[in-house]
C-alpha positions as CSV (number, residue, x, y, z in Angstrom):
1,X,80.6,13.5,80.7
2,X,79.3,10.9,83.2
3,X,79.0,7.3,82.2
4,X,76.0,4.9,82.9
5,X,77.0,1.9,85.0
6,X,74.5,-0.3,83.1
7,X,75.0,0.5,79.4
8,X,78.4,2.2,79.8
9,X,77.5,5.1,77.5
10,X,78.4,8.7,78.2
11,X,75.3,10.6,79.1
12,X,74.3,14.1,80.2
13,X,72.4,13.0,83.3
14,X,72.6,10.0,85.7
15,X,70.2,8.7,88.4
16,X,71.2,6.7,91.4
17,X,69.4,3.4,92.1
18,X,67.9,3.3,95.6
19,X,68.6,-0.4,95.9
20,X,72.1,-1.1,94.6
21,X,73.5,2.4,94.2
22,X,74.3,2.0,90.5
23,X,74.4,5.2,88.5
24,X,72.1,4.8,85.4
25,X,70.8,6.8,82.5
26,X,67.2,7.4,81.6
27,X,67.2,4.5,79.2
28,X,68.5,2.0,81.8
29,X,65.9,2.1,84.5
30,X,62.9,3.8,86.1
31,X,64.4,7.2,86.9
32,X,61.1,8.5,88.4
33,X,61.3,5.8,91.1
34,X,65.2,5.6,91.2
35,X,65.4,1.9,90.2
36,X,67.9,0.6,87.7
37,X,66.8,-2.0,85.2
38,X,68.7,-4.8,86.9
39,X,66.9,-4.2,90.2
40,X,63.6,-3.6,88.4
41,X,63.9,-7.0,86.7
42,X,64.8,-8.6,90.1
43,X,61.8,-6.9,91.8
44,X,59.5,-8.0,89.0
45,X,60.7,-11.6,89.3
46,X,60.2,-11.6,93.0
47,X,56.7,-10.3,92.5
48,X,55.9,-13.1,90.0
49,X,57.2,-15.6,92.6
50,X,59.3,-17.5,90.2
51,X,60.1,-20.9,91.6
52,X,63.8,-21.6,91.8
53,X,65.2,-25.2,92.3
54,X,67.4,-25.4,95.3
55,X,70.8,-27.1,94.8
56,X,72.2,-29.2,97.5
57,X,75.8,-27.9,98.1
58,X,76.6,-30.3,100.9
59,X,79.4,-32.4,99.6
60,X,79.8,-34.8,102.6
């Protein structure tokens, strides 16, 4: 029986995320649009234009 990449449960049917390629079950994403919940959350955050503080990594 196949295993979901997101919840790690054995399931009867998996769907492939069109963005990251993860194989997910019907509970772990939008299977009608082929988007896993991780990519869906990222897409939602991008649409909400969440401000992220940039960190200066220059250690000169």
